[in-house]
N, C-alpha and C positions, 0 to 999 in steps of 0.2 A: 664529675662536677667540679668547677673551680671553687665552689663554696661548699655548703653542706646542708643537710636536710633541716636542721634546727635553725641555720641561718636565714632560711626562707622567712621566717617570722620577723626579721629586721627589714625586709622590703616595704616600699611605700607604693610600688606599683609592680604587679606581677603578670607577665604576659606568658600564658600558657599556649603554646602554638607548636605543631608537630608532636602533638601528645595529649591525651586525655588524662590529666593527672588524677583526678578524683576517681575515675573509673579503674584505672590500671594500677595507681598506686596509692591506694585508700588509706594505709596507715600513714604514709609520708605526707599526705594531703592535710593532716591535721595542722601542719606548720603554715601551710597557705591560709587557713582559717584563723589561725592565731594571729597572723599579720593582719588580717581583716578585723579582728576583734581588738587588737592592741594598737595598731597604727592607724585603723581606718583605711588599710591599704585597699588600692582599686585592683581588682582582678579582670584582666582581659582574656577571653577565651576566643581563639581564632581557629576553626576547624571546619571540615567539609560538612560535619554532623553537629546538631544541637545535642549535647552530650551530658553527662553528668557533672563535668566541669562547669560547662556554660550554664547548667540549670542554677548554681550559686555565683556566677560571675556578675559583676556590676555592667561590662559591657561585652557584646559577642559580635562576630560577624562570621558568615559563612564564606569559604573559599574554595576555589577549585582546586583540587589535589594536584600537587606539583608545581605550583606557582608562588611558593613561598619566597623566592627570590625577588620577585617582582614586588611585593609589598614590601620587603625588607629594603631593597635597593631604592624604592620610592621613599623610604623613611630616612635613608641616608640623604638622599637629595634634598628632602624637606629640612633636615636638621642643619646641613650646611646652608641652604639658601634663606633659611629663616633665621639663620645665626642663633640656632638654638643648642649648640653643641658646647663641651666644657672646653673652653679655649685653652687655658693654662695646662690642663691634663693633656690635651691632645699635642699641644706643642711640646712639653717636657717629656712624656711619658710613651710616646708612639713614634713610629717612623715617620711620620707626616711631614717633616722637614726635610728628609732625605731626597737627593735628587737622582733620579733614574737616568740611566745612561742613555744616549741617544741610539737610535735604531728600534727602541720598543715602540709599538703601536698596537692599534685596535681598529679593525674595519669590517663592517657588515657581519658582526658577531664572531668574528675570529680574532685572536690575538697574534702577534708576529710569530712566524717559525712554524706555522702549521704545514703539515705534509699530508695532503689528502690522500696520498697512495697508502701511506703506512698508518694513517689516523692517528698520528702523535705529533708532539711538538717539540721542536728543537727550541730549549728554554735559553739560549746564551743571550738573548736580547733582554731578558727578565732579569735585569742586574743594576745594581746602583753605579753611579758615576764615581770612581775611585780616585783619589789624589795620588801623588808620588810615593806617599808612606803606605798606601794600601787601605786607606780609611775612606767611608763614604763621605762625599760632599754634602753640605746641609744648607739649607736657607732659613734660619729660625723665623723669618717674617712669613713664611709659607706663601710667598708670591712668585717664586720661580715657576716658569710654566711647565717644567718638568719635575717639579718636587710631587712627592707623592700624594700630598693634600690635593693639589690642584689636578693631577691625572684622575684621582678618585672623584673629584667635583665634576671633571667633564664625562667621565663614564657614566656616573649615575645622573647627569642631566637628562639623559633620555628616559629615565624612569619617573614619569610624570603620574600626577593624579588620574588623568586620562587613561594611561596605559594600564595602571592599577585596576581601574574600573573594567577595562576592556579585556584584560587577561585573566585576572583573578575572580571576576563577577562581583566585586564589592562595590555597592555604590559609593560615589564619590565623596558625599558628605560624610559618611560613615568612615572612609579612608582617613580624612582630614582630622575628624573627631579623634580617632584612635591614635594618629600621630602625635596631636597635640597632647594628649593625655601622657604619652610615652615621653615626650620631649620636656615635660615637667622635671624629669629626674636628671637633667643636665645641672640641675641646681646643686650646689655642694652639700645641701642637707637632705637630699633626696636620693633614693637609689632605686633602681629596677632590677628584678631578677627575671631571666628568661628560663623557663621550663620547657624542654623538649624531650621527646622520645623517639619512638622508631618512625613516626609520622615525618620526621626530618630525615631520618638516616636511611630508610629504605626507599630510596630513589636514585635513578641514574645520575642524579646530580646532588646527592645527599650531603657529601661533604662539603660541598660548596655552600648549600643552605646554611649548615651549622657555622661555616666561617663567618657568612654574612652576619649572622645573629651576633658573632664575636666583635665583627666591625661596628655593628651598631653601639655595643657596650662600651667599646673604645671610644667611640665619638661623645658618648654621655658621661665618661668618666667613671663608670660603674665597675670596671675589672679591678679586683682586689679590694673591693669596698665591702662592708658588711651589708647584707641584703642584696648584693649586686650579683655579678658573675653570669656564666652561661652554664646551666646544669641539666646535664644528661640524666634522664630518669631510666635506670637500667631495667630491663625486663625480666631478669633473674637475679636472685640475690648475690651471685658470685660472678656476673659478667664482668665487672670491673676487675676482679681477681684474675679472670681468664686471661684479659689482654696484658694486665700488669706482669703475669708470669711466663708469657712467652708462648701462648697456645695458638695465636695467629701464625700461618705458616711462613710468613716472611720476617718474623721477629725472633729474637732471643729474649730471655727474660729482662726486664726493666727498660724495654723499648730500644734495646740495642737491635741492630739490623742484621739480618741473615745476609752474608754476601751475595751479590750476583755474579753470574758466570763471567762477566768481564773484569772482575776483581779476583785475579788469581794469586796475587801475591799479597802479603799481609802490609806491606808498605802501600799499595794501592789502595786496600780497604781503609787504613787509618787516614789516608789522604781525603777521601770522600766522607768520613764520618766526624773526624776532629774539626770543630768549628772555632776558629779563632775570631776575636772581636772584630767587627765591622766599623765600629765607631771606638775612638780613642778612649781609653779608660774603663770599659765596660767589662762585664764578666764573662759572659758567653759560657756557660758551664758546661756545655759539650766540649769544650776545650780539653776536659777531663776524661774524654771517652775511653782512653787507653785504661785508665784505673779501673773502670767498670768492666772492661772486657776482659783484660788479664785476670782479674780477681775472679770472674766467672769460668774462665779456662782453667785455673788453678783448682776450683771447687770441682769442676768436671774430672780433670785429670790428675790433679795432685803432683807429684814430683816427676811425672812424665812431661807436664807441660813446662818448657823452659824458654829462655829468651832465644837460644840456638836454633829450636825449632819453630820459632815464631808463636809459642804457647799453643802449638798443635792447631793453627789456624788451617792448615791443609786439611784436617780431618772434617771440617765444617762442609756441609754440601753446599753448592753454589747455585742459585736460582737461574734457571735460563728464561724465565718469564717473570714479570713484575711481582706477582703474587700467585704462588701455586696453592690456590685455596681449594674449597670444595667444590666450587663451580668447575675449575680445571679439573679436579679428581673425578667427577661425575662425568664431565666431558671426555675424559681418557677413557673411563669405563665402557661408555657407549662405542668407543672406537676400537674396544679391544684390546687396549693398551696396559691393562691392569689385570693382575692375576687374582689379588685377593685385597681385602680391606677390613679394618677394625673400625668400629663405630663405638664410641665410648660417650654414654650419656647424650646422645642426639638422635633424636627421631627425624632422620632426613628425609624419609619418604613423606612425611607430614610437613616439615619444615621447610624445605627448599623447592625452589620454583619449578614448575612444568613437571608435575608427578609422572607424566608419561615417559618423560626423559630419564628421570631418575630411576623408575622401574625398569627401563630398558637397560641402563647401566648397571643395575645391581644384578640383573638376570644374565650378564654376560661375564661375571665373575666365577672364578673356579671354586672360591671359598669366601665366605663373608662371616666376621665375628661382630656379635653385638653384646656390648656390656650396658645393662640396665637394670634397674631395680623392678620394672614393670615389663609386661609382654606388650610391647607398643608395634605400631604398624610396621616400622622398618624391620623388625626382627621376623615378622610372618609375611613379608611382602610376597612370598611365594605361594601362599594359600589362596584359595578361593572363598571370597566373602559375598558371593552372589553381586548384585547390580552395584554394589558400592565398591567392589575391587574384584572385578571378573577376569581371573587368570585362569590358565591350566597348568597346573603344577608339573605336569609330566614333560611340559616343554621347558623348563627351567631347570638348568644343570647346576646351578649354584648350591654348594653344600654350606649349610647355615648353622652357626654354632652360637649357642646363648650361654653367656656368663653371668649369672644374675648378681648385681651388686647390692650393697647396701645403699640406703639413703643417708644424706648428711647427718641426719640426727643419731646414727648408728655408728658413728666414728668420732673420734677426737678431731679437732682442727680449727682453722679459721675461716671466716667468710669475710671478703672484702665487698663492701656495700657501695652504692653510688656515692657516698661521700669520702671514699678512700679510706674508710675506717676499717682496720683488720681487728675484728670481733672473734675471741676465742669462744670455743663452745665445747663442751665435753659430752662424751657419748651417753645417750638416755638410755639405750637398750641394745643388747646385740642383734645383729642382723637375723632374719629367719631362715629356716631350712638351710641349704647349701650356699647361700648367699656369701660373698666375700666383698671386703672393701676394695676400692678401685686400685689403692695402693697396694694391697696385697697380691691382686690379680697382676697388676704391672710388674711387682717384683719377681713374681713367678716366671712371667714371660722373659724378663730381662736374663735371669739366671739359666733359663734353658736356652736362650738365643746363644748366651757366652759358651754355655757346655757344647752346643752344635759347632759353633766356630772352633773350639778348641780341639773336638774330636774329628770335625770333618773338613776343617779349613773353609776357605771362601776367598771372595775376589778382594774384599776389602775389610778385614777383620779388626783392624787397629783401633778404631773408636769404640768397639764393642768390648774388645778384651782388656783395653786400658782404662775404661771406664771407671772412676772411683766408686766404690760400693762398700763403704765403711759403717754399715749399720749391725746393730747388735744383733737383730735377727734378719740375715740377708733377705729373706722372702717377705718380710713384712716391715720395712721402714716405718717408725713411728711418727705421728705427727710432730712430737716435740724435736725429734732428730731432724726432720725436714725443715721445720721453723728455724731452728739454730744454724742450719746449713743456709738458709736463704737470708738470714741476718748477717753471716759473715763472721770470720776468726782471724786472728793474727797467726801467721804460720813461723814468724820469728819475733823475737821482742822488737817492738815498734817504738821509735824515737821520734822526738819533734827537733825542730830546727836547732835547739840548743844541746841536743844530745840527751836530754831527759827522758827515760823510758815512760811511755804513755800506755802501752798495752803490752802484757807478757805473751810469750810465746802460748798458744793454745786459748787464750781469752777470747769471748766473743766481742765484737767490736761495738763501740757506742753508737756510730752512725757511720754514714758513707763518706764522711770527711776523711776518715781514717784509712780508707782504701788507698792502695798503692799501684804503681804500674810497674814494679820491678819484681813481682812475684811473691811478695812478702805477705800478701793477703789473700784469702779465699772468700767468695762471697756469691751465693747463688741468684741473688737479684737486688741489685744494688739500692734501688728505691725502697726495699723493705728493710735495709740495714738500719738497725734501731727497734726493731720490733721485738727481739728476744735478746737482751743484753746480759751482762753479768749482774744486773740488778734484777733480773728475773723476766717473766713473760709480760711485756707492756701490752700485749693484746687482751689479756685477761683482766686488766684494771677495770674497776667499776666504780670510780670516784665520779660523782656528777656535780662536784663543785664548780660554780660557773660566778667567780668574783666580780667580773664586770658587766654582769647582766647581759651579756651578748649573745648567750645560747653556745658559747665555745666551752666544752667542758674538757679540758686537756687532759684530765686524769682518767677519762673514760675510754678504754681501749686504746688504740694507736692508729694515727693516721700517716700514711706515706704523703709526702716526704717529710721526715723529721718529726713527726707528730703535728705537722701545720694543718690548720683546719680550712684556712682560706689562702688560696694560691695568690701569688703576685701581692701579698698584703702590704708590702711597702709602698704601694701605690695608694693606700688609704690614708696617706698624709701628704701634705704638700711638698714641694722641692725643698723647703726650708726644715722639714721634719715636723711640722705642727698640723694637727688634724685638719681636714678640710672643713668640718663643721663640728661643734661640740657633741651634737646628737649622733655623729657618725665615728667619733674618736674609736679607734682600734689598734694601730700601732703608731707609735711616736718616738722622737729623739728627746731624750731627758737631759741632753747635756753631755752625756758620757756614753749612752748605748741606746739601742732600740729597744722599746720595752712595750708593754700592753697585753691586750688580751689574747694574743697567739704568739706562736713562735714565728719571730720574724723571716720573712722570706728574703733574706738579705744579711750580708756580713754584719754581725752584732755591733761591731766598733766602728763601721764604716760611716763617718759624719756626712751629714748633708752635704757640707762644703766640699767634699771630694767629688760630688756629683755623679756618682754611680746612679743608674736609673733602675727601676724596678724589676723590669721583666729580664732577670739575670740569667734565664735559659736561651734567650734569643741572642743573635750575634751583634744586634745593634743596643740592646738593652730596653727596647721599647717593645710595645705591642704592634703587631704588624697589620697595616692595611694593604700592604703589597707583599704578595707571596713570591718570594724570588724562585724558590725551589721545591716548596712543600706539595703544591698541588698540581695535578696534571693538566687541567683545562684552562688554566690562566692565573694571573697574579690577582684579579678582581673576580669575585663571583660573577657570573653573567646567567641570565635565564634562557634555558633550552627545554623544549617541550618534552614530555615524557616519551618514551619509545612508542608507545601507543597512545596517540593524542585525539581528543574529540574534535579538534580544530586541523584545518589543512595547512597553516602556517605557522611559523614563530613570528607574532606580531613585532617583538623587539628586532629581529633581523628578517623581515620579510622578503628579500630580494635575493638571499642567500640560501639555497637548499643545504649546503653542508653546515649550516647553522641551525636547523630545523631542530634536530636532537643533539645531545651532547656529542660533540665531534669526536671525542676519545672514548666514548662508551665502550664498555666491555661486552662484545658480541661474538660468539663463535660462528664461523663461516656456515656450518651445517644448520644453524639456528635463524639464518637471516631470513627465511621464508615462513618463519614461525610467528610473525606477528599480524596481528588484525588491523584492518582499516576501520575508521569510523563509518564507512557506508555498510559494512556488513555488521559491526559491533559497535552501535551508536551512543552507549552510555559509558560514563567513566566510573570505574569501580575503585573501592579502596578497602583494605582488610583493617581489623581492629581486635582488641580483646575486650573481655567482659570481668566485672569484679567476681563474678560467680565461679569463673574458671580460671585455672593457671594452666596456661598453654594446653598441652595435650595430657596433662597429668591427672588432672581432677576429674575427666569422665570415667576413670575408674573408681571415683568416689561416690557412693549412692547419695549421700545428702547434696553434694553438688550437682549430681544429675536430676536430682528431684527441683532444684532450684532453677537450673537451666536444662531442661531434657533434650531439646531437639535443636538441630540445625536450622536457622532462619536467615534471611536476608531482609535488609531494611529498604524499602522503596518509598519514595516521596508521593503524596496524595494526588499530586497533579500527574505524574507519570502512570501511577496505579490507574487513574481514570482513563487515560489515554489507552491503556492497554487492557482495560477492562478486568483487571485484577482486584479481588476484594481480600480484606485481612483474613488471614488463616487460609488461604488458598495455596495449593502447592504450584511451584514455579520451577522452571528449568532456566538456569543461567549458564551462558555458553561464551567460550572465548575460542580464540583460534586453537588453543591447545586441547580444549576438552569441554565437558559440561558437568554441572552439579544440580542437584535437585534439593530443594528447601522449602520452608513455609514462608510466606510473604507477611511481613510485619509492615503494614502501611501506616505511614506516619508523617507527622508535621515536621519531623526532625531533620529532614532533607527537603530542599526547596529547589526549583529550576534557576539556573544562573544564565544570564545574557553573557555570551563570551564571543567576541570577535564576530558579531553579526549573527550568532545563531544561538539557540537555546541549548544547554547542556544539562542533562540529568546526571546525577550520581547515585551510585548504589552503594550500601555498606555491607560487607560480608565478615562476620564473625570467624575466627580461624579455627576455634577449638574441637571440633568433633570430627571423629574418623569411624573406622571400622572395629577399633578394639574399645574395651570398656564396658561399662554397665549402663551409660547413657545410650540413648537410640543412636543406632548406625547410621552413618552418613557419609558422603562422599567428602574427601579432603579438600578444603578450600584451595590449596595450591595446584589442584588440576588445572586451574584457570591462569595462573600467574606466568608471565614470560621469564625465560632464562636469559637474563640480562643483568650485568653488574654495574655499579657506580664506578666512575673512571679512575677511583683511586683505591677503594676499599674494596671493591667487587661486590659490595652489599646488595642483594637482589631489589629490584624494583616492586616490591609487594604493594606499595601504596598508591599506584596509578597504573591502571591499565584498562582495556576496553572489553565490554561485555555486551551480549543481547539477552533480553529477559522476555520469556513467554510463558503464559499460564498452562498447566498441565491438568489442573482440576484436582478434585479430592480435598476439600477443607478438612483441617485437623479437629 
């Protein structure tokens, strides 16, 4: 979230799109209802299904799954051409005025630099026109034909009401009505908040959908504003923490990058990561990248990491592929390239696409270790569970070890929620039986690995043998020790520019502004610096005082970065430092410093006259409409059809088959024949969650199993009538990868949509049931889903794929 849960109550319009907020986040949804009660806020729900969010929405529309960019791109076109965007905000706080270099282009669905052989882009033309000093040229009038604003205007001029109606299946009058409601929030005294979840993320163009939403908010002037922002509703309580702390395979803690194979030297690595300002006078906070990296390596390797050995840079693995994630890992398993695997708190057999491929990969390992508090499907993949998991255990040679872990309530620690809040909790009870905490298990594994290297040697022992492991009980690092470690500490006395000592050797750092690139500080995660300081555990605070009545309770827990609750909050004031509107006053200049309801996302004493812009993390100081290097498909989001589409062309680029699907989508060669056609599988399917169940866990809980006992699918009344299916009858749902059986729920919540000259029916499939737990056994939903990833994050396309449905009889 760029804002936070309680801040939703400050919104005037709420767009719930790409997520069923009320169903999947029922506790957080109270802030949506608070906004409706307090502000008469308008709630708009756009979803393939009429759902629980829609039930309390003021306006709703059905949409074909996977077509969100068309609606949002059309909205961008509407805002520009109807002159309903926030002029001053766009001119002063975005890259709209920057001029793009000659050579950049777009034609028939592809941007300049595309190589169809490698299915990659050479992005050299995706750059700004630079002057002789190395700064981007600008046109404050926004009239230059190559300025970002005009290029964006030209790009989205194709996204008309007619195209939205044709591709999304949304009536044109409904489209315009929704756009007009959203356009109201370009006024200084109104804000829109966007709430999305996996309905945007889990597509082959998921990253670009999300960025398109951010572009809408920049046009409306809603980024950094109370009740504004683009807010991701996480599916787990600590998914935010997972990405923060570096558990994605291409990241180090704090969103630092693991080096790629072409960056063999430390100097080359820094050259690609340090981002100097592209506009004169701007901050570009990533120019301090070396401070964060060196402090991390000092935390990991202590005195061994020195300037002379490039802070042990050579010890880091170098990625030979863009993201060696779970898709790559499973693919390598199927090719026999992997000996064994650890699976920690992750039910991959149920949670990752194409169950048959995952099963094949697991079956080819020599050993497999699962760490989980429950006996989940992944840990028992080798057992036969009849029709729902029909395998022959004698044919599976994988040796499986189960290490039972405690759950979060059985250990101390912090949870980082969607709002970026780190909230400390204390153990409520010890774990049952032989269970151990994840930290304890991993501590034991680390020490035994180290002992084996010491006793037996190995090809590359240095990173293990030299890892700092200075915990009171080496086999069980405590949550407090780990928290202080990721906060960071001084390794020598730290002084300011005047020579005054600001931090004694051994003291915990106040925040990441005290980090140094000379090896004098250690910090396990720079964005978390400030969470546990010399003043104590900031995450354990429980002061809910709200002096400005904005929902900002700065004394409650701690938020990264710097305890800031709304990112880019300098943008909540005009360039002269005054609030945009009295009712939206949040951060302002008091004549000497920035003050207000939040920790300013800005140098405190940087006067408005100095002209530094709000988006201090970017190289330009502005929010970006034009993505020079961040995303792989192009600088502007463009619509591409899902890998399995119910139509035969991409209406946005009908004459170019290379632009039918995402041109750089992540597909493995052996999976290219695993995609179905709409001739054999005519219905578009999407997956979702229910309030009564939490992923695959609560099918182990009897009360949840009573509330939702059995797997079902939702099918619209019209399609059910065509197929002769009645409510309660059993059906078989089939994709190119396999089939599941379920009970049919015949409903008005799904309606046929007219798409590009044909009628498209959509099927809704909940994810929760499997062959473990106390609920009724069922096929895993991901039996059906394709093994394909987003072109940037590799996130699987769970939200849009093709199926067939047939009645098999036997009403329940």
